[in-house]
Each structure stands twice: as structure tokens, then as C-alpha cells.
C-alpha positions as CSV (number, residue, x, y, z in Angstrom):
1,M,54.9,-173.5,36.3
2,N,57.8,-175.1,34.5
3,K,56.1,-178.2,33.4
4,K,54.7,-179.6,30.1
5,S,51.7,-181.3,31.6
6,V,49.3,-181.3,34.5
7,R,48.9,-184.4,36.7
8,W,45.2,-184.8,37.6
9,G,43.4,-186.6,40.3
10,L,39.7,-187.2,40.5
11,M,38.0,-186.6,43.8
12,S,35.0,-189.0,43.7
13,T,33.5,-191.5,41.3
14,A,30.6,-189.3,40.3
15,R,28.8,-189.8,37.0
16,I,29.8,-186.4,35.7
17,N,33.4,-187.7,35.6
18,E,32.6,-189.6,32.5
19,R,32.4,-186.4,30.5
20,L,35.8,-185.2,31.7
21,I,37.9,-188.4,31.7
22,P,38.1,-188.7,27.9
23,A,39.1,-185.1,27.6
24,L,41.9,-185.6,30.1
25,H,43.1,-188.8,28.4
26,A,43.0,-187.1,25.0
27,S,45.0,-184.0,26.0
28,S,48.8,-183.9,25.5
29,R,49.0,-181.3,28.3
30,S,47.2,-183.4,31.0
31,E,47.7,-186.8,32.6
32,L,45.0,-188.5,34.6
33,V,47.0,-190.3,37.2
34,A,44.7,-190.9,40.2
35,I,41.2,-191.4,41.6
36,A,40.2,-191.1,45.2
37,S,37.1,-192.5,46.9
38,R,35.9,-193.2,50.4
39,S,35.8,-196.9,49.3
40,R,39.2,-198.2,48.0
41,E,37.5,-201.2,46.6
42,K,35.1,-199.1,44.6
43,A,38.0,-196.9,43.4
44,E,40.1,-199.8,42.3
45,G,37.3,-201.1,40.0
46,Y,36.6,-197.7,38.7
47,A,40.3,-197.0,38.0
48,R,40.8,-200.4,36.3
49,D,37.9,-199.8,33.9
50,R,39.0,-196.3,33.0
51,G,42.8,-196.6,32.7
52,I,43.6,-194.6,35.8
53,P,46.9,-195.9,37.3
54,R,46.7,-194.9,41.0
55,V,44.0,-195.3,43.6
56,F,43.5,-193.6,46.9
57,G,41.1,-194.8,49.6
58,G,40.5,-191.3,50.9
59,Y,40.4,-187.7,49.6
60,Q,43.0,-186.3,52.0
61,E,45.4,-189.2,51.1
62,M,45.4,-188.0,47.5
63,L,45.8,-184.4,48.4
64,D,48.8,-185.3,50.5
65,H,50.5,-187.0,47.6
66,P,53.2,-185.0,45.8
67,G,52.5,-186.6,42.4
68,I,49.2,-184.7,42.0
69,D,49.2,-181.2,40.5
70,A,45.5,-180.6,40.2
71,V,42.2,-182.1,41.3
72,Y,38.7,-182.3,39.8
73,I,36.1,-182.0,42.6
74,S,32.8,-183.6,41.7
75,L,31.6,-184.2,45.2
76,P,28.1,-183.2,46.4
77,N,27.5,-179.5,46.4
78,D,27.7,-179.2,50.2
79,Q,31.3,-180.6,50.2
80,H,32.7,-178.3,47.5
81,A,34.0,-175.6,49.9
82,E,35.5,-178.0,52.4
83,W,37.5,-180.0,49.9
84,S,38.5,-177.1,47.7
85,V,39.9,-175.3,50.7
86,R,41.8,-178.5,51.7
87,A,43.1,-178.9,48.2
88,A,44.3,-175.4,48.1
89,E,46.1,-175.8,51.4
90,A,47.8,-178.9,50.0
91,G,49.0,-176.8,47.0
92,K,46.8,-178.4,44.4
93,H,45.1,-176.6,41.6
94,I,41.3,-177.0,41.6
95,L,38.6,-177.5,39.0
96,C,35.4,-177.7,41.1
97,E,32.0,-178.6,39.7
98,K,29.3,-176.0,39.6
99,P,28.0,-174.5,41.8
100,L,31.3,-173.5,43.3
101,A,29.7,-173.5,46.7
102,I,26.3,-173.0,48.3
103,S,26.8,-169.7,50.0
104,P,28.9,-166.5,49.4
105,A,30.6,-167.0,52.7
106,E,31.9,-170.4,51.6
107,V,33.2,-168.9,48.3
108,D,35.0,-166.3,50.3
109,R,36.8,-169.0,52.3
110,M,37.7,-170.7,49.0
111,I,39.1,-167.5,47.5
112,E,41.2,-166.9,50.6
113,A,42.6,-170.4,50.5
114,A,43.4,-170.2,46.8
115,Q,45.2,-166.9,47.3
116,R,47.2,-168.3,50.2
117,G,48.1,-171.4,48.4
118,G,48.9,-169.7,45.2
119,V,46.8,-172.1,43.2
120,V,44.4,-171.9,40.3
121,M,40.8,-172.5,41.4
122,Q,38.0,-172.4,38.8
123,E,34.4,-173.4,38.5
124,A,33.5,-176.3,36.1
125,A,30.8,-174.6,34.1
126,M,32.0,-176.2,30.8
127,Y,29.8,-174.2,28.4
128,R,31.6,-171.0,29.4
129,F,34.9,-172.3,27.9
130,H,33.4,-172.9,24.4
131,V,33.8,-170.4,21.6
132,Q,30.0,-170.4,21.1
133,T,29.5,-168.8,24.5
134,Q,32.4,-166.4,24.0
135,T,31.0,-165.4,20.6
136,V,27.6,-164.5,22.2
137,Q,29.4,-162.4,24.8
138,R,31.4,-160.6,22.2
139,L,28.3,-159.9,20.0
140,V,26.4,-158.4,22.9
141,A,29.4,-156.3,24.0
142,E,29.7,-155.0,20.5
143,A,26.0,-154.1,20.5
144,A,25.5,-156.3,17.4
145,I,21.7,-156.5,18.2
146,G,21.4,-153.1,19.9
147,E,20.5,-152.6,23.5
148,I,19.5,-155.8,25.3
149,R,15.8,-155.9,26.4
150,F,15.2,-159.5,27.3
151,I,17.1,-162.8,27.9
152,Q,15.2,-166.1,28.2
153,C,16.7,-169.5,29.0
154,S,15.7,-172.9,30.0
155,F,17.2,-176.2,31.1
156,G,15.2,-179.3,32.1
157,F,15.0,-183.1,32.1
158,T,13.4,-185.9,34.0
159,L,15.3,-187.0,37.1
160,S,13.8,-190.4,37.9
161,R,16.3,-191.8,40.4
162,V,14.6,-191.2,43.8
163,L,17.9,-191.6,45.7
164,D,19.8,-189.2,43.5
165,I,22.1,-186.9,45.6
166,R,20.6,-183.9,43.7
167,L,17.3,-184.5,45.5
168,D,18.9,-184.4,49.0
169,P,18.3,-181.0,50.7
170,D,21.2,-181.6,53.1
171,A,23.6,-182.1,50.2
172,G,22.8,-178.8,48.4
173,G,20.3,-180.5,46.2
174,G,17.7,-178.8,43.9
175,A,17.1,-178.0,40.3
176,L,18.4,-174.4,40.7
177,W,21.7,-175.4,42.2
178,D,22.2,-178.2,39.7
179,I,21.0,-177.0,36.3
180,G,19.6,-173.5,37.0
181,S,23.1,-172.4,37.7
182,Y,23.7,-172.5,33.9
183,P,21.0,-170.0,32.9
184,V,21.9,-167.7,35.9
185,S,25.5,-167.7,34.8
186,F,24.7,-167.2,31.2
187,I,22.5,-164.2,31.9
188,R,25.0,-162.5,34.2
189,S,28.1,-163.2,32.1
190,T,26.3,-162.1,28.9
191,L,25.3,-158.8,30.4
192,R,28.6,-158.4,32.4
193,T,26.7,-157.0,35.3
194,E,24.7,-158.2,38.3
195,P,21.0,-158.1,38.8
196,V,19.6,-155.5,41.2
197,E,16.5,-157.6,42.0
198,V,15.4,-161.2,41.5
199,A,12.1,-163.1,42.0
200,A,11.3,-166.8,41.8
201,W,8.6,-169.4,42.2
202,Q,9.2,-173.1,42.8
203,T,7.6,-176.5,43.0
204,E,9.0,-178.5,45.9
205,S,9.5,-182.2,46.7
206,D,8.2,-183.7,49.9
207,R,11.8,-183.2,51.3
208,G,11.7,-179.5,50.5
209,V,14.0,-179.5,47.4
210,D,13.0,-177.5,44.3
211,L,12.0,-179.8,41.5
212,S,11.1,-177.0,39.2
213,L,11.8,-173.3,39.5
214,A,11.1,-170.2,37.4
215,G,13.1,-167.1,38.0
216,Q,13.2,-163.5,36.9
217,M,16.1,-161.0,37.1
218,R,16.0,-157.2,36.7
219,F,19.1,-155.2,35.8
220,A,19.9,-151.5,36.3
221,S,20.1,-151.0,32.5
222,G,16.4,-152.0,32.2
223,T,17.2,-155.5,30.9
224,L,14.8,-158.2,32.1
225,A,15.7,-161.9,32.2
226,Q,13.6,-165.0,32.7
227,F,14.6,-168.6,33.1
228,T,13.3,-172.0,34.1
229,C,15.0,-175.2,35.4
230,S,13.3,-178.5,36.1
231,F,13.8,-182.1,37.1
232,Q,10.2,-182.8,36.0
233,T,10.2,-182.3,32.2
234,L,11.3,-183.9,29.0
235,T,14.9,-182.9,28.2
236,H,14.9,-179.4,26.8
237,W,17.2,-176.3,26.7
238,H,17.4,-173.0,24.9
239,A,18.7,-169.5,25.3
240,S,17.4,-166.4,23.5
241,I,18.6,-162.7,23.7
242,T,16.3,-160.0,22.3
243,G,17.7,-156.6,21.6
244,S,16.5,-153.3,20.1
245,E,18.0,-154.2,16.7
246,G,17.9,-157.9,16.6
247,S,18.1,-161.2,18.4
248,I,20.3,-164.2,19.2
249,H,19.1,-167.7,19.6
250,L,21.1,-170.8,20.8
251,D,19.6,-174.3,20.4
252,Q,22.4,-175.9,22.4
253,P,23.5,-173.3,24.9
254,W,24.8,-175.5,27.7
255,L,26.8,-177.9,25.4
256,N,26.4,-180.6,28.1
257,V,26.4,-183.4,25.4
258,V,29.8,-184.4,24.0
259,D,30.1,-184.3,20.2
260,T,26.9,-182.3,19.7
261,T,26.2,-179.6,17.1
262,G,25.2,-176.1,18.2
263,H,23.6,-173.4,16.2
264,L,24.0,-169.7,17.0
265,T,21.3,-167.8,15.0
266,I,21.5,-164.0,14.7
267,T,18.5,-162.1,13.3
268,R,18.8,-158.4,12.5
269,K,16.5,-155.8,11.0
270,K,17.5,-154.5,7.6
271,T,18.5,-150.9,7.6
272,G,15.5,-148.7,7.2
273,G,13.0,-151.5,7.8
274,K,10.0,-151.0,10.0
275,A,9.4,-153.2,13.0
276,A,6.0,-152.0,14.1
277,F,3.1,-154.5,14.4
278,G,1.5,-155.1,11.0
279,D,4.4,-153.8,8.9
280,S,6.2,-156.0,6.5
281,T,9.8,-156.1,7.7
282,D,12.8,-157.7,6.1
283,F,15.3,-159.4,8.3
284,L,18.8,-160.6,7.8
285,T,19.5,-164.0,9.4
286,E,22.9,-165.6,9.9
287,T,23.5,-169.0,11.5
288,I,26.9,-170.0,12.8
289,T,27.2,-173.8,13.2
290,Y,29.5,-175.4,15.7
291,E,30.1,-179.1,14.9
292,H,31.5,-181.8,17.2
293,C,31.4,-179.6,20.3
294,N,33.2,-180.8,23.3
295,A,33.0,-178.1,26.0
296,Y,34.6,-180.5,28.5
297,A,37.8,-180.6,26.4
298,D,37.7,-176.8,26.2
299,Q,37.4,-176.7,30.0
300,V,40.4,-178.9,30.4
301,A,42.4,-176.7,27.9
302,G,41.3,-173.7,29.9
303,M,42.7,-175.1,33.1
304,E,45.9,-176.2,31.4
305,A,46.4,-172.6,30.1
306,C,45.9,-171.2,33.6
307,I,48.2,-173.6,35.3
308,L,51.0,-174.0,32.6
309,D,50.9,-170.7,30.9
310,G,49.7,-168.3,33.5
311,T,46.7,-167.1,31.5
312,P,43.7,-165.5,33.3
313,P,40.8,-167.8,34.1
314,V,37.8,-168.0,31.9
315,I,35.6,-167.8,35.0
316,S,37.0,-165.7,37.8
317,L,36.2,-166.6,41.5
318,T,34.5,-163.2,41.8
319,D,32.2,-164.2,39.0
320,S,31.5,-167.5,40.6
321,R,30.8,-165.8,44.0
322,A,28.3,-163.5,42.3
323,N,26.6,-166.5,40.7
324,V,26.2,-168.2,44.1
325,A,24.9,-165.0,45.6
326,T,22.3,-164.6,42.9
327,I,21.1,-168.2,43.3
328,V,20.8,-167.8,47.1
329,A,18.7,-164.6,46.5
330,L,16.5,-166.6,44.0
331,Y,15.9,-169.3,46.6
332,T,15.0,-166.6,49.2
333,A,12.6,-165.0,46.8
334,A,10.9,-168.3,46.1
335,R,10.7,-169.2,49.7
336,E,9.5,-165.8,51.0
337,G,7.4,-164.8,48.0
338,R,9.0,-161.4,47.5
339,A,11.6,-159.7,45.3
340,V,15.2,-159.9,46.7
341,R,18.4,-157.9,46.1
342,P,21.4,-160.3,45.8
343,E,24.2,-159.9,48.3
344,S,27.1,-157.9,46.8
């Protein structure tokens, strides 16, 4: 693409936009030029308050406009596939909020549309674009803590708005789709392989949406993973990886707060030390500190690199499809009370 910047349009006025808008405004390689909403009046006020010059009173109207290069889709989960396909057909590059879709079949249609349109399509899982996550993946790949035995993750907060779209079963609501997608993605991408079997248990709302879910994943290597996600707890998150020769701990794994500080702590056994119960064992501990983290800015930079420079995506569509397939399998396991093999 022989351009110096990407002209962005926002599809919806969702709250998550507030994390991305400052990153778009701050980048020298992006221009935030438009916002689309089903209500032009709402979009006009939204645009005025956020310095967005153009307003569209419908999503297709924005997709048809030649002055838009890329769109950020932050619509409800059940609309991701439809509007991503339409955007690709209109020749727009796409950054689509996680989860990319709510079934593997939907992702297949999205992949086909992106290939036909020759556009970049990437899932907006912002933590994957930050160097902290990439450092974890490198350390595991280099066997810095030996063979991986366990991974444990969590993400939870209190969702008190009773009319929140994330509590609507018809819109792809649920804790697993919303925040559980982060631990599932982290586990899979860290191990660079897919689970052979998953199991899960959930607490449902009166409308049948999972408010809390605990999941397990088993891998062919013997690695076992556990995670929890919840709309019913105080805000909390963590990720820990335990290997045969050490461990890695993240206190801010999802980097969902702008300008936060993350710590990556690596603990290793000293050469020759004994690790059996009751033995005194010396450990080496190293902490890497990441200050002023803004994974949303890294996400924007990642899309710019794909669109303007032709670099490979951080999150491939094949990766996103496998994440969706794993989540679907976890829901089936929770609903039917049995272990499930994810669709390949």
C-alpha cells in the first residue's frame, strides 16, 4: 500500500472505543476520520466530543465511502462476522474486537472474504501485541523454564449493568466470550499448539448466560491448563506458567488498563539444587518491569505495519479460528457435563 497513513473509521460507539481512540489520534501513521452509528444524532455528539471529523448514520454508508481505509468493529459479538465480511467486500482492512466471531463457520466466511478482498483482517486482542506477551512466548519456546507442566490464568470483575449487551444470550454474551477469550488465547498461543480435550463448569444467569466459568485444557504434550473468568468477582487477573525447571508469573497479563505497569517474574532453580519436598532449595528470581504499558497503541501499530508495510499479522486468522473453536468446545463441555475435543 503506497500510503503514509491509514484512514480509520469506527463502527459503533461502544465503550471499548475509548481505549483505542487516543492511540489512533496519537499515531503519526493513522488518522481517525469517521464514526458510524445506527443513530446519526448519537454519532454526531460522539464525534464532536472526540475530535472525529466525519459522521455516518449507518455502517454500510461508511463502508461505501472511498475515504476510509480501515475499520474498527466493536459491535456486539453476534454481528462481528456479518460486518467483517461486508467490510472486506468493500475493500476495507478490519480490526475486529475479540472474539473474532462466535463459531468456526463464521470465521471461515470471514477468512474467505478477507482473501477475496485482499485486505488485512485481525482480531483485537490487544495484549498479544505487547512485548510482555511476546517475551513470555519466546521464553517458553526457548525452554527457559523447562518443559511446561501447568498454566493457570484468571480474569474477572463485577458487571453490574443489568442491560449490558454482554449479558444478552442472543448477542453472543457471556463471561467466556468476553473475558475468557484472553486466558484461552494466552494458553494456546504460549504453547503454540491446540488442546486435545477441554472441560468446563459454569454458573448461569436466569437468561442462560455464563456469569462465571472455570475451564480446563489438556494438551498432547501432557501440559494441563486451568483458567477462570467471571462477571461476579472483584476485579482480578493473573497468569502463571509452571515448568520442570522454573516458573513465569504475570501480574498484569491482559494489559487492559492504559498506562499500567506490568511485571514478568521468572523463577528458576539454581544448577544442582534439589526441588523435592522438604529440601532447602535456592532459586534465582528475575523480574522484568514494563512501565506505561499501552497495548492498544501496540495494537494500532501492529495493524499499521500489516497495512502499510506488508508485515505478517501478530494474530493470524487461523489462530483466531482455533480460539473460537476452543471456546465453543468449552461451552459444550459446560453445558453437557463432559470432556470435549475442539473442532479442528
